[in-house]
C-alpha positions as CSV (number, residue, x, y, z in Angstrom):
1,M,0.1,-0.1,-0.1
2,I,2.8,2.5,0.7
3,K,4.2,1.9,-2.8
4,R,0.8,2.9,-4.2
5,V,1.2,6.2,-2.0
6,Q,4.2,6.9,-3.2
7,N,3.4,6.3,-7.0
8,L,0.4,8.5,-6.3
9,E,2.6,11.2,-4.8
10,R,4.9,11.3,-8.0
11,L,1.9,11.4,-10.2
12,C,0.7,14.5,-8.3
13,Q,3.8,16.2,-8.5
14,K,4.1,15.8,-12.1
15,M,0.6,16.7,-12.9
16,Q,0.9,20.0,-10.8
17,A,4.0,20.9,-12.9
18,R,2.4,20.3,-16.0
19,Y,-1.1,21.7,-15.5
20,G,-0.9,23.7,-12.2
21,E,-2.3,22.8,-9.0
22,H,-5.8,24.3,-9.6
23,D,-6.5,21.7,-12.5
24,T,-9.7,19.5,-11.7
25,M,-7.7,16.3,-12.5
26,V,-4.8,17.4,-10.0
27,M,-7.3,18.2,-7.5
28,Q,-9.0,14.8,-7.8
29,L,-5.6,13.0,-7.5
30,M,-4.7,15.2,-4.3
31,N,-8.3,14.2,-2.9
32,E,-7.6,10.4,-3.7
33,L,-4.1,10.8,-2.1
34,S,-5.3,12.4,1.1
35,T,-8.1,9.6,1.5
36,L,-5.5,7.0,0.9
37,K,-3.1,8.4,3.5
38,L,-6.1,8.7,6.1
39,Q,-7.1,5.1,5.4
40,I,-3.5,3.9,6.1
41,R,-3.3,5.9,9.3
42,Q,-6.7,4.6,10.3
43,S,-5.7,1.0,9.6
44,E,-2.4,1.4,11.6
45,K,-4.4,2.6,14.5
46,A,-6.7,-0.4,14.3
47,A,-4.3,-2.9,13.9
48,P,-3.6,-5.2,17.0
49,N,-0.7,-4.8,18.9
50,F,1.2,-8.0,19.2
51,L,4.5,-6.6,20.7
52,H,3.4,-7.5,24.2
53,S,6.2,-9.2,26.2
54,R,5.7,-12.8,26.8
55,T,5.2,-14.2,30.4
56,V,8.4,-15.1,31.9
57,R,8.1,-18.5,33.4
58,P,10.4,-19.8,36.2
59,K,12.4,-23.1,35.1
60,A,11.8,-26.2,37.1
61,N,14.9,-27.5,38.8
62,L,16.1,-30.6,37.2
63,E,17.0,-33.1,39.8
64,L,18.2,-36.2,38.7
65,H,18.3,-39.4,40.9
């Protein structure tokens, strides 16, 4: 998904340079880019965090007879 954002950012820059930032296509691309970035931020917040530390269990003493 990050690759798509990077590609869309490059496309927006090229379109702005060519047509200006007030062109309708450029404005649509900018809206799509901002929507995509917002979706990424929201999905990162909603993703479960599995980085919890694991329980450390004491090791049993091995007494061999």
